[in-house]
N, C-alpha and C positions, 0 to 999 in steps of 0.2 A: 755736235756739241751737246753735252749732257743737260745744260740749262734749257736748251730748246726742247729736248725730249721731255724733260720734266714739265715744262710749260704746256706742251702739246697734250701730254697725258692728263694733266689737271684741268685743261680748258676745252679741248676740242675732241679728244679721242672718244670713240664709241666703245661698246663692250667688245666688239671684234678686235679692234686695235689693241685694247688692253690685254686681251687673251693672247694675241700674237706676241706682244711684248713679253709677257710672262713666259711663254713657251720658248722664245728665242733667247732670253737672258737668264731664265731660271729664277728670276726675282718675282716674288708674289707681291702684287700691289695691294695696299690696304683698301678695305671696303670703305664705303662712305661712313658707316657706323664707327669703324676704327679711326678714321680721320677725325670725326667729330669728338670721339673720346680723347684723342691726343690734343686737340685744340682746347677742350675743356680743362685737361690736366695742365697744359702750358699756362693757361690763364690763371688757374688756381695756384700754380707754383709762383707766378709773378706776384699775385696778391699776398701769398704767405711770406715771400721774401720781403715785401714792403712792410707787412705787419710786424714781422720779427726783426726787421732791420738787418737783413742778411744781404751783403753785396751780391748782385747777380753773377759777377765774375767769379766769386768764390764758389758758388754752386757749380758753375761750368768747370772750374779747376778740379773740384773734388771728383766729378764724374768724367774728367778727361775728355771733354767735348768742346767744340768751338761755339756752339749755339744750342739752344733747347730743341731745335729741330732735329738734332742728331741724337737726342736722348730717346731711349726706348720707353714704352709705357711703364715697364717695371721700374726704370730709373726715375721717371717722373713721379710715380707713386711713392717710391722709396724716399726721394728728396722731400716731398711734401710731408710725409709721415715723420721723418727725422727732424725737420725744421720745427714742426708743431710740437714735438716732444723734447725739443731743446738739445737733443743728442748732437745735432749738427754744430750748434754753437760751441758746446763744450769740447768736442773732439777736434775742432778747427780753430781753437784759440780765442773764441768769443765768450765773454762773461754772460751768464744767464741771470735773469732778474727774478 
């Protein structure tokens, strides 16, 4: 079950387990620094959506994802930048103030 594997990798796995997973699957796991960066960007996106009154669902729709966890670092950064510059509102039918 993929949920179990994800849980195991995030909670119990040592470096050897993680390296074996990467070699077997070809999937590079994010470093702790990369995970922290994503968490910070997700938090910032949530704050910016609230500040600019952008529905969270609209952001997910624009980036064609089901949750912010599926968004790449580039997409998160892009969304934050566009919302702050009001491009997001204008191009998605919201009035800017």
